[in-house]
C-alpha positions in Angstrom: 0.2 0.1 0.0 1.5 3.3 -0.9 2.3 6.3 1.3 -0.2 9.1 2.2 0.7 12.1 0.7 1.2 14.4 3.9 -0.5 17.7 2.0 -3.7 15.8 1.8 -6.3 15.4 4.2 -9.5 13.2 3.9 -12.7 14.3 1.9 -15.1 16.0 3.7 -17.9 13.3 2.1 -15.5 10.2 3.1 -18.6 8.3 4.4 -20.3 9.0 0.9 -17.1 7.6 -0.9 -17.2 4.9 1.0 -21.2 4.1 0.7 -20.8 4.9 -3.5 -17.6 1.9 -3.6 -19.4 -0.4 -1.6 -22.7 -0.3 -3.7 -20.3 -0.5 -7.1 -18.3 -3.8 -5.7 -22.0 -5.0 -5.2 -21.2 -5.2 -1.8 -23.9 -4.5 1.2 -23.3 -3.2 4.9 -22.8 -6.9 6.5 -20.3 -7.9 3.4 -18.3 -5.1 4.1 -18.7 -5.5 8.1 -17.2 -8.9 7.4 -14.7 -8.3 5.4 -13.8 -5.8 7.5 -14.0 -6.8 10.8 -15.5 -3.2 11.4 -19.1 -3.7 13.5 -21.9 -2.7 11.1 -23.6 -0.2 13.0 -19.8 1.4 13.0 -19.7 1.3 9.4 -23.4 2.7 9.0 -22.5 5.7 11.2 -19.1 6.2 9.1 -21.1 6.1 6.1 -23.6 8.4 7.1 -20.6 11.1 7.6 -21.5 11.1 11.6 -18.4 9.6 12.6 -14.8 10.6 12.8 -12.8 7.1 11.6 -9.4 7.0 12.2 -6.7 6.4 9.2 -6.2 3.2 10.7 -10.1 2.3 10.4 -9.6 4.1 6.8 -7.2 1.8 5.6 -9.1 -1.0 6.9 -11.8 -0.1 4.8 -10.1 0.3 2.0 -8.3 -3.1 2.2 -11.8 -4.5 2.4 -12.8 -3.0 -0.4 -9.7 -3.8 -2.6 -8.6 0.0 -3.3 -5.4 2.0 -2.7 -5.9 4.0 0.4 -5.3 7.4 -1.2 -8.3 6.9 -2.9 -9.8 8.5 -0.1 -7.2 11.2 0.4 -7.5 12.8 -2.8 -6.2 16.7 -3.1 -9.9 19.0 -3.2 -8.6 22.8 -4.0 -10.9 25.4 -4.0 -12.1 29.1 -2.6 -16.1 27.6 -1.9 -16.9 24.0 -0.5 -18.8 23.4 -3.8 -16.1 23.7 -6.0 -13.7 21.7 -3.5 -16.8 19.0 -4.0 -17.3 19.0 -7.2 -14.7 20.2 -9.3 -11.9 17.5 -10.2 -8.5 19.8 -11.1 -6.3 18.0 -14.0 -3.3 17.3 -11.3 -5.9 16.0 -9.0 -7.9 13.3 -10.8 -7.8 9.6 -9.4 -6.2 6.6 -10.8 -9.0 4.2 -12.0 -6.7 1.5 -12.7 -6.0 1.2 -9.0 -9.9 0.8 -8.2 -10.3 -1.8 -11.4 -7.0 -3.5 -9.5 -6.0 -4.0 -13.1 -2.8 -2.7 -14.8 -2.5 -0.9 -17.9 -1.0 -3.9 -19.5 -4.0 -6.0 -18.1 -6.9 -3.9 -20.0 -4.9 -2.1 -22.8 -5.0 1.6 -21.4 -4.6 4.1 -18.6 -7.3 5.4 -17.1 -8.4 8.3 -14.7 -11.6 9.8 -12.9 -12.5 12.8 -14.6 -15.8 13.0 -12.3 -15.8 14.0 -8.8 -17.4 10.8 -7.3 -18.1 7.2 -9.2 -22.0 7.8 -7.3 -24.8 9.0 -9.5 -26.4 7.5 -12.6 -23.1 7.7 -14.4 -19.5 8.5 -14.3 -16.6 10.3 -16.8 -13.1 9.3 -17.4 -10.1 9.6 -19.6 -8.6 6.6 -21.3 -5.1 7.1 -22.3 -4.0 4.0 -25.1 -0.4 3.9 -25.7 0.8 2.7 -29.0 -0.2 -0.3 -30.5 -2.1 -0.9 -27.0 -4.5 -3.7 -26.4 -5.7 -6.2 -24.2 -4.1 -9.3 -24.4 -6.7 -11.5 -25.1 -8.7 -8.8 -26.9 -12.5 -9.9 -25.0 -15.4 -8.4 -26.3 -17.4 -6.8 -23.7 -21.0 -6.5 -22.9 -22.8 -5.4 -19.5 -25.7 -3.9 -18.5 -26.0 0.1 -19.5 -24.9 2.8 -21.8 -21.5 3.5 -23.3 -20.7 7.2 -24.3 -17.1 8.3 -25.5 -15.5 10.9 -28.1 -12.0 10.6 -29.0 -9.7 13.4 -28.6 -6.5 12.5 -29.9 -4.9 10.0 -32.3 -6.9 7.1 -33.8 -9.3 4.2 -32.0 -10.4 1.0 -33.4 -13.9 0.2 -32.1 -15.2 -3.3 -32.7 -18.8 -3.4 -32.3 -21.0 -6.1 -32.7 -19.8 -7.7 -36.1 -18.4 -4.4 -37.8 -14.3 -2.8 -37.3 -14.7 0.7 -36.8 -11.9 3.4 -37.4 -12.5 6.8 -34.9 -10.5 9.7 -35.4 -10.0 12.8 -32.9 -13.5 14.7 -32.5 -15.9 11.3 -33.8 -17.9 10.0 -30.5 -20.1 7.4 -30.0 -23.5 6.3 -28.2 -24.2 2.9 -27.9 -25.7 0.0 -25.9 -23.6 -1.9 -23.6 -25.4 -4.8 -24.4 -23.9 -4.9 -27.4 -20.0 -6.9 -27.2 -17.9 -4.3 -27.9 -13.9 -3.5 -27.6 -11.5 -0.8 -28.6 -7.9 -0.8 -29.3 -4.9 1.5 -30.7 -4.0 -0.2 -33.8 -1.7 3.0 -34.8 2.6 3.9 -33.7 0.9 6.6 -32.1 -0.9 7.9 -28.5 -4.5 7.8 -28.7 -6.6 9.9 -26.0 -10.5 8.8 -25.1 -12.9 11.0 -22.6 -15.8 8.1 -22.0 -19.2 8.0 -19.6 -20.8 4.7 -19.2 -23.8 3.8 -17.1 -23.5 2.2 -14.6 -20.4 2.2 -12.7 -18.6 -0.9 -14.6 -15.3 -2.3 -13.3 -13.4 -4.3 -16.5 -12.3 -7.3 -14.5 -15.8 -7.9 -13.2 -17.0 -7.9 -16.4 -14.5 -10.4 -17.9 -14.9 -12.7 -15.0 -18.6 -12.5 -16.0 -18.2 -13.0 -19.6 -16.0 -15.9 -18.9 -18.5 -17.7 -16.4 -20.8 -17.2 -19.2 -18.6 -19.0 -22.1 -18.2 -21.6 -19.5 -21.9 -22.0 -18.8 -22.3 -22.1 -22.7 -19.5 -24.3 -23.1 -20.8 -26.6 -20.3 -24.1 -27.2 -21.8 -22.7 -27.9 -25.3 -20.8 -30.6 -24.1 -23.9 -31.9 -21.9 -26.0 -32.2 -25.4 -22.9 -33.3 -27.7 
């Protein structure tokens, strides 16, 4: 676990951040209590921002939620409380790869959070694809919700269903995320994509769900043969 930056302080909405991440992970309060060893009642107090948890408690919760503790210790600069709560400065973006528990090599891109939180009905991110980058196994993903994006730099190849579409800077897309899809950079130059997705989706979870679905289908075929 990385060392905390001395110049940052816990977000004033740390309870809300914990609740949002817990829900995004698909965990109940009871699940988090069991995983962290922290009582259900105290976790409820923390999530309602009615308590003042110690750094050790925050670290324990972060470990249970499989995220670096610095996720809760981000710089929130600004003159007023609304600016500090809702504006994300370019230098203060959170690293989504840490949240995904997936490296750039594993998912094919580095990702950062543009939204002020992962709560709400959707959230936005900034994905940077190195030259020639792609997921090693090139899986096509499908999940519930919507997918939106605009290429702001370079060129990307979008596989959507059985179509392969080349997107250049300025091109955008919107589609039902239940359509199987995949993005890669086949060029020798960096590409950057601003994206929005609803609901919150973690690449590793999508991959595991897809793998489970393939296994079920394969198993069904074998049993019918």
